[in-house]
N, C-alpha and C positions, 0 to 999 in steps of 0.2 A: 431218699437214695438220690446220689449226684448219678445224671445220665452223662455217657460219653457220645461221641460223635458217631460210634459204632454204633451205640444203641439206637441213634436216630434212624441210620443207615437203614438197619434190620427193620423197624418201624416202618419205615417208606417202601422198603423193600415190597413188604407186605401192603401195604395200601397201594401202590402202584408196580408191579412186579417187571423188572428188568426186560424179560424176555417177550412182553408184550410190546416194546419200543420198535419202532422199525429199523431194520438195518443199517441204515445210513444216520442213524440218530447217536448222539451221545448223551445218556444218562447217568444217573448214579451220583458216588461221592465224587467230584472232579476238583475241589481244594481243598488241603485240610489235611490234619492228622485223628488217624479213627482213634487215638485214645484220650484226645483232649477231651475235658470237661466240658458238659454244655449246660449253662444256667438258664439260660437265655435263649430262645430261638426265636427266629422272624418269619415269616410267609409271606412270599412277593410274587408277583406271576414276571418280573425281570431282575438282573442285578445290573439296575442301573445308579446313575450317581446319586439320584434322592434316597434311593434303597440304602446302597452302603453308607451314606450319611447318616441316615437315620440308625442302621446297624449300629456304628460307631459312637454315635449319641447316647443309644442305651445300652453300650456296651455287652453288644449281641456277642455271643460264640459259635452262632451258626446261622447260616441263612437255608431255607429251603426254596426253589424256586421253581416256576413249570417250564420256561425256556431257559437252556444252557447256558451257562457262562462262559464255556469254553466248546467251540462246535469245530471250527477248521483247525487244523494242525499248528501250532505255535514255533515258531522259529527263534524270534527276537521276545524277551520280556522288558519294555521298557516303559517307560511313562508319555511315548510318543504319539498314542492312539488311547483315545477315550478307554477303550474296553480292556486294555492291557493295564492302563493306570488302575483300574478298579481291581483288577486281578492283584495287583501290588498292594493295594490297597487292604484288601482281605487279608494277606499272607500278613504282611507288617500288624495288623490289628488282630491276628490270632483268630479270623473267622471263617469257618471251613462253610462249603457249599455244597448243597445236594439239589441236583436238578432232575426232574421228573418231565419230562417231554410227552412224547409219543405214549409212551406209557400210562401216561394218567389221560390222554385222550382217549385209547383204547380201552381202558379197565371198566367194569361196570360199575358204574357209581362216580366215573371220573367227570371231565371236562364235558362231553356230549350228554351223559344223562343230566348233569346240572343245567346245562343249558336248556334240555327237552322239557324238564320241570319246570323251569324259570318262563318257558314259551306256553305253560299248560298243558303239553300234551300226552295223550293218553295211548295206553298200549303199545309204548314203543318199543321198534326192533333195530336191531345194528343194521346199518347202512351200509358198510363195508365188511365183513368179516374177516377178522385177523387167520393166517395162515395155520395158526392153532387151532381155529374153534372156539377161541375164549375170547369173548367181546369183539371189539374192531373199531372203526371209527366210523364217524357218525351216527346218527341215529335217524328214524321217522316213525311219526306217532300221527294220531287225529287229535284236532282240535275237539273241543265238546260241544260245540255248535260252529257252523260254516260262517264265514264273515267274507267281507272285501277285501282285497287289498290293501285300500286305504286304512280301514281299522285295522287291520292286522299288522300293518308298518307303525300305528300309531301304538301298537300292544307294544311291538319290539323296543321302539323306542324308552317306553314307560319303564319296560322290566328290566331294561338294561342300563337307563339312566343315560342314556344318548339325548344329544341335539337335534341331530337327524339320521337317516339312513338312505342309503342309495338304493332306488329302486329300479328292475327290469319287469314292466308290466305284458304279462301273454295275454290275460284278458280272461283270465279265470278267478272263480270263488277260490278261497282258502279255505282246505279241510283236508287235505293228507300232506303233513308238513315234513320236509327233510331238513335237516341242520347238520351244519360240521365247525365246531370252534376253531378259530385260527381261519389258515388260508385252505379255505375248501373248495376251489373251484374245478380241482381236479375229479370230483367226486358228481359232477352234474349227470353225466351217465348213469351213474349208480341212483341218482334221484330219481331219473325219468324212469328207469326198470324198476323202479320199488312203486312205481304209481303216483310219488308224490306230484301236486301243482303247485307248490312252492318250495324255494329251497335258502334257506337263512345260515350265511356262513359268512367270510371276510376277504378283504383283499381281491375283490373280483373286477378282473381287466375286461376291456373293451370287448373282445372277441368271444373271451368265456360268456359274458352276457349275452353278445347277439347268439350264442348256440344253445344258450338256455330259454330265451324269450322266443324263439323261431322254430323252438323245437315243442312250445307249449308248457314250459315250466317259468311260472314268477318267479324271480329273484330275488334277495333282499342282501345288500353289503352291509351289514351290522358290523365294521370294523374288527379288524383281527384282534385286537386289545377288548373290544367291547365284549365279543363272545366268548372270551377266555377269564376276563375279568371274575366272572359269578362262581368259579370253583375256588377263587382263594380262601375265602373266610369258611367254605366246607372243609377245605383241606386243612385250614388252622385247626377247626373242631376236631377233626378226626384224630390230628396229629394229639392234640390235647388229652383226648379222653385213653389213648392208649398207652401213654405216658403215665397217666395217672392208673391206669389199671394196673401196669409195671411197678408202681410204687416209685414213680422218679416225680421231682419235686422242679421240672423243667418248666419256665414259665414260655407260653408261646404268645407270640405278639404278630400282627399283621401288620405289614407296611401299606404306608398310603402312598399310593402311585396315581400321579395325574395322566390326563388324557394326553397322548403324543399328538395326537392330530384333532384340532377344536377350528368349531366355528368363529369366523370372524364379523 
């Protein structure tokens, strides 16, 4: 049986319910016709030039991403910006796009639970509970055994396949760890309130690092991309399993995405 875009939307809405998304976010089917057939599906973190190129090369009919391909209101659709050019490329090649952003961050089993599992955290709890009371952003849990910040930073680099991380040292051993995939520096207060000694997130600015360290919280910036990429393979597997259980023959591919920021 052949799946349609609407069938994929239904599956994704089940995996990452749109009502879990933050009010400012833009999630769901953002490009494409619901009735279009989907023989091949690609899962990626972003709708980037390299991802769209791969989708066209593999004759993919739909891309599922974490980051929304459309975020701010669009007043013009031309090829003068790289973002709008990608939208035109998707439309011209009949590639639909579904994005699950903060909905996938918040849902149980989503971005943050996958990241917590990578970190080896046990007995995890939600860091910032959603208004609905169902899941929420970030997670906090314990390591099986306390370790030094240096050793934990090496562990983070290894499991996220990063060449380096940026560390703010508050002088504490690492035992209770808070994590938030993407840009989570706004949750430093929640990490402190939860009793965490260490916080792993991305996009940490200088003054946020000051707030953490001087408040007694180790902080590790493992990059926005690095803390979110782990969910992509898990998401692809879940989509494939649900397609199979529904009797659909859609092939699920995972995009190859280069690191945006690299060490030179």
